[in-house]
N, C-alpha and C positions, 0 to 999 in steps of 0.2 A: 126153398131156391130154384127157380126152374134153369135149365139150362140157357135159355137165353140171358138171364139176367145175369150168370155168373158171365157169359162172355161178353157184355154190355161193363161189367164191373171191372174183370180185369185190362179189358181195353182200356176204362179211365184211370184204372191205377198205373197199369204200365205208360199211358201219359204224361202222368207225373213224373215219375222217373225218367224217362225221356226227357221231357223237358229240362232236369237238372241238366243232365249229358249235355245238350244242347249247348248248355251256358258253359260247358267245359270247354266245348273245339272253338266257340265264338271267344272265350280268353285264352287258346294259345294259338290261334291266327290273328288274331286283333294288333297284334305288334306289327304287322304290315301297313297297316294303314295308320298307327299311331306314330310311328318312326320319327316323321319329321315333329311332331308336337313334341316328340318325347327328348327328342334330340337337342330342342330350344329350349323344352324346362328344363334338365339336368347339364344341361352343355355338354355333351356326351360325343363321343367318336363314334365312328361306325365299329370299331370290336369292341365296344363296352356297349353298345344296341345288340350285339350277335349276342353278348353272355347275357346281356338282359333278358333277352327273350329264350334262349335254349336253358337257362331256370326251371324255366315250365318243365320241360321235359325230362332234364335229367332227372328231377326226385320224380318226376310219375313214372317214366320209368323205373326206376329202383324199388319202388313202391308197388308196384304190379302185384309180384308173389305174395306180399306181406299183405295186400289190400283183398287178394281173391283167399287169402288163411282168414281173414276175419270177418266176410261174407259169407264164407263156409259154416264159421262157428257161432257167429251172431245174428245172422241172416241180412235182408237187402233195407230191411224197412228202415233200424235205426242208424244200421252203415251208412247207409244212402243218407238218410239226415244229417248225419254228424259230419259225413262228408259235405255238405253242402252249406251248412252251416259254418265250417271252416274256411270254403270258399267265400262265400258272402262275406264275412271278415276279412279276410285275404284282400277281394276286392275295393270294399271300403278302404282299407288300410292304401293301397297301392294309389287310388286313387285321392288321397290326402299327402303322399308321402312329397317331402321336402327337395329328398337327397337320394342321389342315385342307391347306393347301397341299400336305405331304406326299399327306395323300387326294387331292386333285386329280391332281399327278403320276402318283401310281398309277393310278388309274383311268384317267386318257391313257397309260401303258403297256398296262392291260390291252387296250383296246382299238386299241393301235398293233399287240398280238403278233395278235389277233381278227381284223384287217382282212384277212389273208389267205385265212382259212378255207372260207369260202363261194366265192370264187375257183377255191382250189385243187379243193376239190371239185367244183367243175360242171367243172373241167378232166378231174378224175381221168374223171367221165362220160362226157364224151366222148370218152375215148380208150378205152373199156371198155366202152360199149353204144352200139348201135346208131342208127342217127338217129333210127330210129321210136320207140326206149325212151327219146329223152332227154329228154323235155317231164316224162314219168312221173317218172324218176329228180330233177328238178329239184324236181316238185310232194312226193316224199318228202324232198328235204334240207331244202326249206322247213318242212316239217312236222317236222323236226325241230326247229326253232328254234321251231315252235310247244310242242312239246314242254318246251322249256328255258325257255318263257315261262311255261307253268303250273308247272312245279316252283318258280321265281321268286314264286312268290306263296302259298297258301294252306302247302306244305310247308313252304317257307324260313320261314315266321312260325313255323309248331311247332317248326324246329330252335332258331329265336333265342330261342323260349321256353323250351326245354329249356335248350339250353348257352351262350345270350348269339350275338351277333352273331358279333363275332371268330371263335369258335371255328368257327363255320356258315361263314362264309365261309373261315377256313383251310384247312377241308375239302376244297370244292369247287377251293380251290387243289392241292392235292396229288393230290387226281383228276385234273384237268387235265394235271399232268404224269407220270402214270402212262400215259394217251391219247397223251401226244405221245412218250413211250417205245413204244408199241405201233406209232403210226404211222411211225416212223421206222425201225423193224424189221421190219415187217410189209409196209407198202404198196410197190407198185410203179406207178412212173407209167405204163406202157403194158402192155398184155398182150404172149405172145412173139408171134413172125411164126407160129407154126404153129398158132396160137390160133385158133378159127373162130368165127362169131358174134356177135364184136364191133367195136368202132369201130376208132377212128382206131390201127390196128397201125404205119403207117410211119416209120421210125427216122427222125426229121428232125433234120437237121445246128443245131445250136443259132444262133439268130439272132444276126448283128453288130449292134453297137448302131447302127450307121446302117440295117439292115434294122429295126429297132425304132422308129427315127425316123419312118422313111417308112410304117409300116403305123400308128402312132400319127397319125400326119397323117392316112392314108385314112379310119381308121372316124371321128376328128374330123369330117372335113369332108363325113359323110355329113346327110343333112336326119334321115334316119330313126334314126338313132342321136341325136340330141338331142330327136325325137321319141320316143321309146324315153325316155330321162331324164327328159323334159319326165313323159311318164304313172307313173313310179316318184316322182318328187319331188312329185306332187301325191298318189297314192295312200297311197304310204308316210308320207310325213308326216303325212296327214290322221288316218290310221288309228295311228300310233303316238302322235300327239296326243292323242285321242280315248281309247284303252287306255291307256296310260303315264297319263297327268297329268289329263284332264278329265272322263274318262267317268263316274268313281265321284261327283264333285261335282257334276256337271250333274245324276246321279240322288236325290242322297241333297238337295240344295238344293230341285230343283225339286219333287218330290215326296214330302218330307217324310219319308226312310225311315234307317234306319241305314246308317252306311256298309258295315259288314256287309252287310246285304242286300242294297245298291246293288253292292258286288263282284262279286255273283253273277251281275248283267246281263252285266257286264265279260266275266265267266269265258266268258259264252254265247257272245261275242262272240270268247274264245282258240277256242273250240273252232270254232268257223265259220274262224279263221286255223290252224287244224292240218287239218281235211277239204278244205278249199276248196283248197290246191295239189297234193295228190296224186289228188282227183279231176278236176280240170279237164287237169290233165298227162294222165293215161289218157284223158279224151277226147279229147284233142288228139291223142294218139297212136294212138288208133284211126283217129279221121274225118278228120285229117291236116287240120283247122280249126285255125289259129295265131289270124289278125289278127280272124278272125269271131266267137271268144268273147272277145279282149280287149275288142272293139266292146260284144259285148254283158253282158260284168261293170261295165265300167266303166256300161254305164248301170243296171244295178242298182245299183251304188256312189252313185250320183247318188240315186237313188230314193229307199234307204237313208238318207242324211241330211237329203233334203230333207222325208221325213218324221217327222223330229228335229224339226226347224222348227218344225212345227206341232203341238209339244209335247202327242205322243199319249198313250192311255192306256199304263201301265207297261209290261203284255205284251207291247205293241208296239215299244218302248222294244229290249226283249231282241230281239224278231225282226228290228231293222234292224241290231243291232248286230251280231247275227250272219250277216246277208247280206252286209252292209256288210264284215266281214274274209270270209266265204266268197270275195267277189268279188276280196278281194288275188290269190287263187291262180289265176285268170284271167287277171287283168294281169300276175303273174309269166312268164305266157308270151311276153314280150319278152326273155326270156334264151333261150330257146328261136329266136324269131325271129332275134336276135344272132347267137344262135351259128353258124344258117345258112345267114346273109347273109355266113359268109367262109369260108376253110378254116380247120382245126382249130389253126394255126400261131398264131393271132389271137385264138382263142375267148376266152383270157386278158385278152383288153387289150381287146375288146367289151365283156365282162360288168364288168371294172372301169371303165370308164366309165358305162356305164348305171346300176352300183352308186351309183357315187358320187356322182352327181345324185339317185339316190334319200334318200339319205340325209342329202344336207344339205337336204331336207324335212324329213325325221325331227329337223332340227335347229333349224331356222328355223321352221316355222309352232308351234311351243310355244310361243313368245315372241312371235309374230303374234296368237295367239289369246288368249295370258294377257293381254295388255297389252288386248285390248277386254273382257275380264271385269273389268279395275282400274276399268274407265272406270266400269263399272255395279257397284262395290263398295258393299256396302250400309253400310258403317263396321263392320259387326258382324264379331265372330271366336268360333267355338264350336272348343274344344280345339285351338287354334293356330290353325284353318286357319278364313279368309276366307270369307266366307258370298254371294253372289253371286244377281243376279237373273234372274228367267224372262228380261226382255226382254234383258239379258244375254247369259244363253246362245241367244236365237233370233238375234243378230246374229252370233255366235261359229258357230254351227254353220249362220248365212246364209253365211258365209267357207266354211265347209268346202263346201255345195253348190255355192257357185260354184268353187271348185275342182274339185269332181266333175266340173261341168260342162264345164269346161276339159278335164278329160281325156278327157271322151267324142267331144271336138271333135278333138284331139293321135289319140285311136286311132282316129276316122275316117279320118282325114289319112295316118293309118299304113295302114290297111288298103287305102287307097286306091292309095295310092305302090308294097305289097307287091304288089298284082293286077299291076303292069307288071315285078316283077323275074323277068331270065334265068338266074339263077345267083349263086353265091359270088362273091366278091371274091378275086382272088389276092392276096398279100399280096406284099409285096420277100421275095426271099430262100426260097419258099417249095420244096418239092420239086416235080418236074411226075409 
């Protein structure tokens, strides 16, 4: 097999896994568009809808470490395919649910199945791509998630208008099932020994339970692991809270524009999310900068939310959201840093740990900011939505800015510690 055919093959196989991850992000952000339909179908209150939305994130975050351990032991092919089958079944269940508890359990099942896809895809990248290509491929993987988020906005809304929410969601479940079959059939965990110009080709002996426990202790015992997890907790938590929940109300309430117009500014942020990871990943691989870019992008992240506290002119809001989500791509380099701190045998474990901490931020911070806004509620309700004061939004975005400043501190600390790193940690049971 020529090196060109290897490149083509690995790109095709990565595309299958990335397509699965696209649907993960589609479903974790689709509740924003589905909210009205779900409220009518289940006669649900706002708090019940919030709990329904959060059911995905809590189980997703909790399972990241176990998912990393499973991917390290069994490989991305079967773990990814099994996760997609479970997610597909959960989506079908959700589309056919008649009660709110059933919908809650179904959405939790979607989170359960989807919890392995990101880690499985990055493990595939570690096996199939050179170290100087890994950050680029991480960026493209995150961009695939951004594309799923875009599909969960206007395209989903149009589909719901045409065929109803149940049939629209059911269709995505069927497509996810097709992707699962394709992954199981075509994807291979690692390239053949004779293939050149690719990543980790060593045929590692599956780790024992004792090895897994020892490797987990190694990962959890490192300060760098917790710094990277804290960075994701703060950055993902703030960005998912604003884009997925409070960004549109902020623009609509503060600037007196329609929800439709307000959503266009959040869409600009989503575009930054799609562009940021590939751009910073490619830049990082070209320059060798890792933590330097993380520090710089967290500073941009902090400045962006600091600008929103000032309630700037409306066009500046779009620029600030774009920059905040573009910066997300630079912070995603923590996955590359984590991978490079360890040999490939524990790539899934370290990815799972830091990803888990990040998505706990996405589950917790919406509640924190929501509680602040409730304290500043005007008592007015328009089209079923509470109207909050400008002062409330200033306080909420002040919290976001404070979180961003803490992220800058964590990034600088990580950079200083990485400057003294001599090489990857060798896990228990790793081949010499």
